[in-house]
C-alpha positions in Angstrom: -24.3 -57.0 -14.7 -21.5 -54.4 -16.4 -19.5 -51.9 -15.1 -17.3 -48.4 -16.7 -15.5 -46.2 -15.8 -14.8 -42.8 -18.0 -11.8 -39.9 -17.0 -13.1 -36.1 -16.6 -13.1 -33.2 -14.3 -15.0 -31.2 -12.4 -14.1 -27.3 -12.2 -14.0 -25.9 -8.9 -12.6 -22.6 -8.9 -9.6 -22.1 -10.7 -9.4 -25.9 -9.8 -10.3 -28.5 -12.1 -10.2 -32.0 -9.9 -10.8 -35.2 -11.5 -13.9 -37.2 -11.5 -14.2 -40.7 -12.0 -18.2 -41.4 -14.5 -18.7 -45.1 -13.1 -21.5 -46.4 -14.7 -23.5 -49.4 -14.5 -26.0 -51.6 -16.4 -27.8 -53.9 -14.2 -30.6 -56.0 -13.9 -34.3 -54.7 -12.4 -36.9 -51.8 -12.6 -36.2 -49.8 -15.7 -35.1 -46.5 -14.0 -31.8 -43.7 -14.3 -29.9 -43.3 -11.2 -27.2 -40.4 -10.8 -25.6 -39.8 -7.7 -22.2 -37.7 -6.4 -23.5 -34.1 -5.3 -24.8 -33.1 -9.3 -26.0 -30.1 -9.5 -29.6 -29.4 -11.7 -27.1 -29.4 -15.3 -25.9 -32.5 -14.3 -29.0 -34.3 -13.0 -30.9 -33.2 -16.3 -28.0 -35.0 -18.8 -30.0 -38.0 -18.4 -32.4 -36.6 -21.2 -29.8 -35.1 -23.1 -27.5 -38.2 -23.0 -30.6 -40.2 -23.9 -32.0 -38.1 -26.6 -28.4 -38.1 -27.6 -27.4 -41.8 -27.9 -31.1 -42.6 -30.0 -30.5 -39.4 -32.7 -26.6 -40.9 -33.3 -27.8 -44.7 -34.0 -27.1 -46.7 -30.4 -29.0 -47.7 -28.2 -30.1 -47.0 -24.9 -30.9 -49.5 -22.0 -34.3 -48.8 -21.3 -35.1 -52.3 -19.9 -32.0 -52.3 -17.9 -31.5 -50.2 -14.4 -28.9 -47.4 -15.5 -26.8 -46.1 -12.2 -24.2 -43.3 -12.3 -21.6 -42.4 -9.6 -19.4 -39.4 -10.4 -16.9 -39.9 -8.2 -15.3 -38.3 -5.5 -18.8 -38.1 -3.5 -18.2 -34.9 -1.9 -17.3 -32.7 -4.8 -19.6 -30.5 -6.5 -20.3 -30.6 -10.2 -21.8 -28.3 -12.2 -22.5 -27.3 -15.6 -23.5 -30.2 -18.8 -19.6 -31.0 -18.8 -20.5 -34.8 -17.8 -23.0 -35.4 -21.2 -19.8 -36.8 -23.1 -18.3 -39.1 -20.5 -22.0 -40.6 -19.0 -22.7 -41.3 -22.2 -19.3 -42.8 -23.2 -19.8 -45.0 -19.6 -23.5 -46.4 -21.0 -22.0 -47.3 -24.2 -18.7 -49.3 -22.6 -21.2 -50.8 -20.0 -22.6 -52.3 -23.2 -19.3 -54.1 -24.3 -19.2 -51.3 -27.2 -16.2 -49.3 -26.6 -12.3 -50.7 -26.7 -12.0 -50.5 -22.7 -8.0 -49.5 -23.2 -8.5 -46.6 -25.4 -11.3 -45.7 -23.3 -8.4 -45.7 -20.0 -6.1 -43.9 -22.0 -8.1 -40.2 -22.8 -10.4 -37.4 -20.9 -13.2 -36.3 -22.0 -15.6 -33.5 -21.5 -18.8 -31.7 -23.9 -22.3 -30.9 -23.6 -24.9 -32.7 -25.8 -27.8 -31.6 -27.8 -30.3 -33.6 -28.2 -28.9 -34.5 -31.9 -25.8 -35.6 -30.8 -23.5 -32.8 -31.1 -20.9 -31.5 -29.1 -21.2 -27.9 -27.5 -18.6 -25.6 -26.4 -17.9 -26.4 -22.1 -17.0 -23.7 -19.6 -13.2 -23.5 -18.7 -11.5 -25.4 -21.0 -7.8 -23.7 -20.3 -8.6 -25.2 -16.6 -9.3 -28.5 -17.8 -6.1 -28.7 -19.9 -3.9 -27.0 -17.1 -4.7 -29.4 -14.6 -4.9 -32.6 -17.5 -1.3 -31.1 -17.6 -0.2 -31.2 -14.1 -1.7 -34.5 -13.8 -0.1 -36.1 -16.1 2.1 -39.3 -15.4 4.6 -41.3 -17.4 5.2 -42.5 -19.2 2.9 -39.6 -20.8 -0.1 -37.4 -20.7 -3.5 -39.1 -21.2 -5.2 -37.6 -24.0 -7.7 -34.6 -23.4 -11.3 -35.4 -25.6 -13.3 -31.5 -25.6 -16.0 -30.0 -28.1 -13.7 -28.9 -31.2 -14.1 -24.8 -29.8 -13.1 -25.8 -26.5 -10.1 -28.0 -27.7 -8.8 -25.2 -30.2 -9.0 -23.0 -26.7 -7.3 -26.4 -24.7 -4.5 -26.7 -27.4 -2.4 -23.8 -26.1 -1.0 -25.6 -23.4 2.1 -27.5 -24.6 3.0 -31.0 -24.3 -0.9 -31.7 -23.8 -2.3 -34.2 -26.2 -5.5 -32.8 -27.4 -8.7 -34.2 -29.3 -11.4 -32.6 -30.5 -14.8 -33.7 -32.0 -18.1 -32.3 -33.5 -20.1 -34.9 -32.5 -21.2 -37.8 -30.1 -20.3 -40.1 -33.6 -17.0 -38.7 -33.7 -15.5 -39.7 -30.0 -17.0 -43.4 -30.5 -15.6 -44.3 -34.1 -12.5 -43.5 -32.5 -12.7 -45.4 -29.0 -14.5 -49.0 -31.1 -12.3 -51.6 -30.4 -9.7 -52.8 -33.4 -9.2 -52.1 -36.7 -12.3 -49.8 -36.6 -11.5 -47.3 -35.4 -11.5 -43.2 -36.6 -9.0 -41.5 -34.5 -9.9 -37.6 -33.7 -7.9 -35.0 -35.1 -4.8 -33.5 -32.9 -6.6 -30.1 -32.0 -4.4 -26.6 -33.1 -4.6 -24.0 -31.1 -7.0 -20.7 -32.3 -4.1 -18.5 -34.3 -1.9 -16.0 -32.3 -2.5 -12.8 -33.5 -0.7 -9.2 -32.3 -3.3 -7.0 -30.9 -2.9 -3.6 -32.6 -1.3 -0.9 -31.2 -2.5 0.8 -27.8 -2.3 4.8 -26.8 1.1 6.2 -27.2 2.7 7.6 -23.6 3.4 10.9 -26.3 -0.5 11.9 -26.0 -0.4 13.0 -23.1 1.2 17.1 -22.5 3.0 17.8 -20.0 2.8 16.0 -16.6 6.4 14.9 -16.2 5.6 13.9 -12.6 2.7 11.8 -13.3 4.7 10.0 -15.8 7.6 9.4 -14.2 5.5 7.7 -11.1 3.8 5.3 -13.9 7.3 4.1 -15.4 8.0 3.3 -11.6 4.8 1.8 -11.3 5.3 0.0 -14.4 9.2 -1.3 -13.4 8.4 -2.2 -10.2 4.5 -3.7 -10.4 4.0 -1.4 -8.0 0.2 -0.1 -6.9 -0.7 3.6 -7.7 -2.8 6.2 -7.2 -3.6 9.3 -9.0 -5.3 12.1 -7.4 -6.3 15.7 -9.2 -9.2 17.7 -10.2 -11.3 16.5 -13.6 -9.8 17.0 -17.6 -6.1 16.5 -15.5 -5.6 13.3 -17.6 -5.4 10.5 -14.9 -7.2 7.9 -17.1 -5.4 8.9 -19.9 -2.5 8.4 -18.2 -3.7 4.9 -17.0 -5.1 3.7 -20.4 -1.0 4.0 -21.5 0.4 1.5 -18.8 -0.5 -1.9 -20.2 2.0 -0.4 -23.5 4.7 0.5 -20.5 4.7 -3.4 -19.3 6.4 -6.3 -20.3 4.5 -8.7 -22.2 2.9 -12.0 -20.5 5.8 -15.0 -19.5 3.6 -18.4 -21.3 2.2 -19.4 -18.3 1.3 -16.3 -17.2 -0.5 -15.8 -20.2 -1.7 -19.3 -20.0 -3.5 -18.2 -16.7 -4.9 -15.0 -17.3 -6.8 -17.0 -20.2 -7.9 -19.5 -18.2 -9.6 -17.6 -15.3 -10.8 -15.5 -18.3 -12.7 -18.8 -19.6 -14.6 -19.1 -16.3 -16.8 -16.4 -16.8 -19.5 -17.0 -19.0 -18.6 -14.6 -21.5 -16.5 -17.5 -23.0 -13.0 -18.5 -23.7 -9.9 -16.5 -25.2 -9.0 -17.6 -28.6 -5.0 -17.0 -27.9 -3.3 -16.0 -25.1 -1.4 -13.2 -26.7 1.1 -12.2 -23.8 -1.0 -8.9 -23.1 -1.2 -8.4 -19.7 -5.3 -7.1 -19.1 -6.9 -4.0 -18.1 -10.1 -4.3 -16.3 -11.7 -1.1 -15.4 -14.8 -2.0 -13.7 -17.8 0.9 -13.1 -18.0 1.8 -9.4 -21.1 0.8 -8.8 -19.9 -2.8 -8.7 -20.1 -4.9 -5.7 -18.6 -6.3 -3.2 -18.8 -10.1 -4.6 -18.1 -8.1 -8.5 -14.8 -7.1 -8.0 -13.6 -9.8 -5.3 -15.9 -12.8 -6.9 -18.1 -15.1 -5.1 -21.6 -17.1 -6.3 -22.4 -20.2 -6.2 -20.3 -21.8 -7.8 -17.6 -19.4 -6.8 -17.0 -17.3 -10.1 -13.8 -14.7 -10.2 -14.1 -11.4 -9.6 -12.9 -8.8 -11.5 -9.2 -8.6 -9.3 -8.3 -12.7 -10.5 -9.9 -11.4 -14.2 -6.8 -8.4 -13.7 -4.7 -11.2 -12.7 -0.8 -10.6 -14.1 -2.4 -7.3 -15.5 -3.8 -3.9 -14.3 -7.3 -3.7 -12.2 -7.7 0.1 -12.8 -10.4 2.2 -10.2 -11.8 5.3 -11.6 -13.7 7.6 -9.0 -11.9 5.7 -6.2 -14.2 7.3 -3.3 -17.7 6.3 -5.3 -16.4 2.7 -4.8 -18.5 0.5 -2.0 -16.8 0.5 1.4 -17.0 -3.0 1.6 -15.7 -3.9 -1.7 -12.9 -1.5 -1.5 -11.8 -3.3 2.4 -11.8 -6.6 0.3 -8.6 -5.6 -1.7 -6.7 -5.5 1.1 -5.6 -9.4 1.7 -5.5 -9.5 -2.0 -3.4 -7.1 -2.4 -0.8 -8.5 0.1 -1.0 -12.3 -0.8 -2.1 -12.3 -4.6 -5.0 -14.2 -4.4 -8.7 -14.6 -3.3 -10.3 -17.7 -1.0 -14.2 -17.5 -1.5 -15.7 -19.9 1.1 -19.2 -21.7 1.5 -20.0 -24.5 3.3 -19.7 -27.2 1.2 -15.9 -26.1 -0.5 -13.4 -23.8 -0.7 -12.2 -21.8 -3.9 -9.1 -20.2 -4.4 -8.5 -17.9 -6.9 -5.2 -16.0 -8.5 -5.6 -12.7 -8.1 -2.0 -11.4 -8.6 -3.1 -7.6 -10.1 -1.8 -4.2 -10.4 -3.7 -1.9 -8.8 -4.0 1.5 -10.8 -6.7 4.5 -9.1 -7.3 7.3 -9.4 -10.0 10.2 -7.6 -11.1 13.6 -7.2 -9.6 15.7 -4.7 -13.0 16.4 -2.9 -16.6 16.2 -4.6 -16.8 19.1 -6.5 -13.1 18.2 -8.2 -11.4 21.2 -7.9 -9.9 21.8 -4.7 -6.5 23.1 -4.8 -6.9 23.6 -8.9 -7.6 27.2 -8.4 -4.1 27.8 -6.8 -2.6 27.1 -10.6 -2.5 30.0 -12.7 -4.4 30.3 -15.9 -5.1 26.7 -15.5 -9.2 27.8 -15.8 -9.9 25.9 -13.1 -12.6 26.8 -11.3 -12.5 27.3 -7.0 -14.1 24.4 -4.9 -16.6 25.1 -3.2 -16.7 22.5 -0.5 -16.7 22.8 2.9 -14.2 21.3 4.9 -16.1 18.8 6.6 -16.9 17.7 2.8 -13.9 17.5 2.1 -12.9 14.8 4.6 -15.8 13.7 4.3 -15.0 12.3 1.3 -11.5 11.7 1.2 -12.6 9.1 4.9 -14.1 7.1 2.4 -10.7 5.4 2.1 -9.7 3.8 4.9 -5.9 4.0 6.6 -5.0 0.1 6.3 -6.5 0.7 2.1 -4.3 3.9 1.2 -1.6 2.4 3.8 -1.0 -1.0 1.0 -1.2 1.7 -2.4 2.4 2.4 -3.0 2.9 5.1 -5.2 0.3 8.6 -4.3 0.4 10.9 -7.2 -1.3 14.2 -7.4 -2.1 15.6 -11.3 -2.6 18.9 -11.2 -3.9 21.3 -14.1 -1.9 22.9 -16.7 -3.0 25.8 -18.4 -3.8 25.9 -21.8 -0.4 27.9 -23.3 1.6 25.4 -21.4 -0.2 22.4 -22.7 -0.2 23.9 -26.2 3.4 24.9 -25.9 4.6 21.0 -23.9 6.7 19.6 -26.3 5.9 15.7 -27.3 7.5 13.5 -24.4 8.9 10.0 -24.6 6.8 7.4 -26.7 5.7 4.1 -24.8 8.2 2.2 -27.0 11.1 4.0 -25.0 9.8 4.0 -21.9 8.8 0.8 -22.3 12.5 -0.4 -22.8 13.8 0.9 -19.7 11.2 -0.6 -17.4 11.7 -4.1 -19.1 15.5 -3.5 -18.4 14.8 -2.5 -14.9 12.5 -5.4 -14.1 15.3 -7.8 -15.8 17.1 -6.6 -13.2 14.8 -7.2 -10.6 14.3 -10.5 -11.8 18.2 -11.9 -12.3 18.4 -10.4 -8.5 15.3 -11.7 -6.7 13.0 -13.7 -9.6 10.2 -11.5 -9.0 9.2 -7.6 -9.0 9.9 -5.2 -6.4 6.6 -5.1 -5.5 5.9 -8.4 -5.0 9.3 -9.3 -2.4 8.6 -10.1 1.3 9.4 -8.8 4.5 12.0 -11.6 5.0 13.3 -10.7 1.6 14.1 -6.6 1.7 17.0 -6.7 4.2 18.8 -8.7 1.8 17.6 -7.3 -1.9 17.0 -3.7 -1.2 20.5 -2.6 0.5 20.5 1.0 1.5 23.9 3.0 1.8 24.2 4.3 5.6 23.2 8.4 4.5 19.9 7.1 2.7 19.0 4.7 6.0 19.6 7.2 8.2 17.5 9.6 5.6 14.7 7.4 6.0 14.2 6.6 9.0 14.3 9.9 10.2 11.0 10.6 7.5 9.4 7.4 9.1 9.5 8.6 12.7 8.7 12.0 11.4 5.7 11.1 9.6 4.4 8.2 11.7 4.9 5.0 9.4 3.5 1.7 9.8 6.2 -1.2 9.5 4.0 -2.3 6.3 4.7 1.6 5.1 8.6 1.6 5.6 8.9 -1.9 3.5 7.0 -0.2 0.9 9.1 2.9 0.4 11.9 0.6 0.8 10.9 -1.8 -2.2 9.9 1.8 -4.1 13.2 3.3 -4.0 14.7 -0.2 -5.1 12.7 0.3 -8.4 13.6 3.9 -9.1 17.1 2.5 -8.2 16.6 -0.2 -11.0 15.8 2.2 -13.5 19.2 3.9 -12.4 21.4 1.0 -12.5 22.2 1.2 -9.5 23.4 -1.9 -7.0 22.6 0.0 -4.3 19.5 2.0 -2.8 20.7 5.7 -2.3 19.5 8.7 -0.5 18.5 10.0 -4.4 16.1 7.1 -4.5 15.1 7.5 -1.2 14.0 10.6 -1.8 12.3 10.3 -5.1 10.4 7.2 -3.1 9.4 9.8 -0.1 8.2 12.7 -2.9 5.4 9.6 -4.3 3.7 8.9 -0.9 1.1 10.1 1.2 -1.3 12.9 -1.2 -4.1 12.1 1.5 -4.5 11.9 5.0 -4.6 8.1 6.5 
């Protein structure tokens, strides 16, 4: 009886826990048993592995009992990533491979019937987990199919090797001088994305532009309310150009989350913040995540970036209400009977909507704007705006009205500031916040507000009076304080003053709730 163990990793949500692929060759009736809570795709590995071994010139133990155990047994396993470690385990149990070289690496890869290696989903997540689990004197190698290896090679301080076929991997694991080492994988070359749309293109809308700058500086959530054609979507499309580039860890996490989807891996974490804009017909599962096995939703794919929800009241109520917890915690937990999957979801929510079903409520009051008169009844307006619950609106930091402008005003409007100019102010304000508290102002916890959002006496009295008159909750009061702190950072003020609080108050409560 012979036994071999090969290290690999599963993929459960955003985590990639270690899996020990144990292969036993024993005398008995010829059979192939695979145990360890394996999905259908994993169980089908026996046919792929048998064909791949034979096509690669190796023998398959047809006259022995083959038992493959994927440990731990209570961890779900899915996809074809275990094909390569199972094939190597069979060869190692037969005495063909060097046990020391086999123990020094982790393996993942799907095999074709011809023995070629196909890419696996979640290569960056595997690499991040392998680096985090590294123990002295150094991390083990991570062996992946070549396209996946180039993606995983973006993770620094990790030895990633790429292979095109099973035969190449076996050649590297042969004992003695007969081994042919695998080449170290090189990451996909980073590239500079083309410049996005410029804020200079938006004529007028000084108030909305100011709100966009504040939202970018403090990572605040933002709701734009206005008639059709006033530039709401145009403004949001320019928000990523105002945000500072991602740090290395943020870029890797964002790219790893993108790699968990069926669309495949991103080639390079080029540190550009993601902008996700799902259609308003998407379900709660598509927005938040779910399925079996769990997949990340739009809020996780927008991690460290922007989630733009256009036509906000048209989204299903259940989908919008599911945003409430992730907006507070920065992560989403998807629970199933057997296990839980946790995905990071620290995104910046930006939404846009019309003020009423027809869209023209209040627009006709703007002289020369050419807007039509609203034909909605008060009940219809109340029902439309009532699709957004009070608890959800309470979690949106800035609510800004985007007014219609007349053609004459648009033609006469001078060019505004460019995205580059505004981005410089945003970056400076973010540096002040990070130096003071280590995170953007929107991410401050309740216990940190007293120490980091210092308010002078006059501003404190003014804010208390406004909160009492408007009936604010404690959450809303804290959010206004954080917005005022961001405004003070943009002005390079060490303390929050009355002018900062007054501007923060002007950016609240466009809608009832």
